[in-house]
C-alpha positions, -999 to 999 in steps of 0.1 A, spaced: 651 -156 507 619 -174 516 589 -171 494 555 -184 506 566 -202 538 542 -182 559 512 -190 537 481 -197 559 468 -233 560 431 -237 554 406 -263 544 420 -265 509 455 -277 520 444 -311 507 419 -311 479 404 -343 463 392 -335 428 383 -371 420 407 -372 391 442 -386 388 457 -371 419 448 -360 454 461 -325 455 483 -315 485 499 -282 491 534 -285 477 549 -276 510 535 -307 525 550 -327 496 583 -310 501 584 -317 538 578 -354 531 605 -355 504 631 -337 524 626 -360 554 635 -389 531 663 -370 513 684 -362 544 704 -393 555 713 -398 592 750 -391 585 746 -362 562 762 -328 567 733 -306 555 731 -270 544 697 -252 540 703 -222 517 680 -193 521 667 -209 552 645 -181 563 628 -186 597 618 -223 594 628 -255 576 592 -260 564 561 -237 560 551 -220 593 515 -230 589 524 -267 590 526 -264 627 558 -283 634 590 -294 616 594 -332 612 613 -343 643 639 -361 621 650 -327 607 653 -306 639 688 -296 647 703 -312 617 709 -284 592 733 -255 589 712 -226 578 725 -196 557 705 -165 549 710 -128 544 679 -120 566 693 -116 601 658 -113 616 647 -146 600 679 -163 612 673 -151 647 638 -165 647 648 -199 634 647 -226 661 654 -257 640 690 -253 629 723 -268 640 742 -236 631 730 -202 617 752 -184 593 747 -150 577 756 -151 541 748 -147 504 736 -176 483 759 -164 454 790 -165 477 785 -192 503 807 -187 533 819 -223 535 850 -242 524 849 -265 494 834 -300 497 820 -298 532 783 -308 528 766 -340 517 733 -324 510 720 -289 502 683 -279 502 668 -247 488 631 -243 498 614 -216 477 647 -199 470 658 -205 434 631 -181 421 648 -153 440 683 -160 427 695 -132 403 724 -152 389 714 -189 390 746 -202 373 767 -186 400 744 -200 426 745 -236 413 783 -234 409 786 -223 446 764 -252 456 785 -276 437 817 -262 452 805 -268 488 791 -302 481 813 -333 486 817 -358 457 783 -375 451 766 -347 471 730 -339 464 709 -307 460 671 -306 465 651 -277 454 614 -267 458 605 -237 436 576 -224 415 574 -236 379 578 -206 355 552 -223 332 527 -227 361 496 -205 362 504 -189 396 539 -179 384 525 -165 351 501 -144 371 527 -133 396 550 -121 368 522 -99 354 518 -80 387 539 -49 392 566 -53 419 550 -24 439 517 -43 442 531 -77 451 534 -72 489 497 -62 492 486 -90 469 507 -116 489 491 -103 521 456 -107 506 460 -141 489 486 -158 511 484 -138 543 522 -131 542 540 -104 560 554 -77 537 589 -84 550 586 -120 536 581 -108 501 613 -108 481 621 -99 445 617 -128 420 634 -135 387 625 -171 378 657 -176 358 660 -213 367 624 -223 370 616 -247 342 628 -282 337 648 -271 306 664 -242 324 674 -264 353 689 -290 329 710 -263 311 722 -247 343 730 -281 358 752 -289 328 770 -255 329 776 -257 366 789 -293 367 758 -309 383 735 -336 370 698 -331 370 686 -365 383 650 -358 389 626 -330 381 589 -334 391 560 -312 382 540 -309 414 504 -298 421 495 -276 450 463 -265 467 443 -236 452 460 -203 457 435 -177 444 404 -183 466 406 -148 481 399 -132 447 362 -129 439 351 -149 409 385 -167 405 382 -197 428 358 -217 405 380 -210 375 411 -221 393 395 -253 404 386 -262 368 422 -254 358 436 -276 385 414 -305 373 431 -301 339 466 -299 354 460 -330 375 460 -351 343 494 -363 331 489 -348 297 491 -313 312 516 -320 340 542 -296 327 519 -267 336 517 -276 373 526 -248 397 557 -262 414 589 -280 407 607 -303 430 641 -313 416 672 -332 427 707 -325 413 739 -344 421 776 -338 419 799 -364 403 814 -389 426 
């Protein structure tokens, strides 16, 4: 259930627009956040783990994360290729193959946008979390310009477009639904599933459309706008933390 973990890194991974923020690719931000999110004693589940804990183009997984997580994914080939897990489990995010209350932390890196029934997914996460357990998600913002453009593209064309723009293999392109991909939707689903949305951050990311002629300059102007706090809700990515009652 990975999304753009295989995106190619280039000179625009970090972009300084000279405005309010230095723009990093959101995968770099997520790797930094998850390294601080996972505590030394945590039992950790990475849902929809794919073939790496962080984006492939980052070169290496933070050493503090290697061998720490139990990974679950339906993609057997991705599981087989994953070298950073403690255990690998084949399973569905809507029916996690684990007992109640066994994990302290759950992560979902570019997964939630692919979840067909988000309420069921979040209830499953709550079920496998221990009291006071935490969930960290990294997912596209449905109000972001990249998601709006992606939703306008016919499904049949998405693999080719992902290959052009993000240099992704066609087997890494999965159906997307974006049913829990705004701050409001996450808040509603958290309440319905018995979780608490404790943090939801709108995150910038590096330019994504540079491979499309005539688009790069327009995208850069738009990113300058989004870098201001006034327009933060239109940033391309969400990083959110949810918790289970103690």
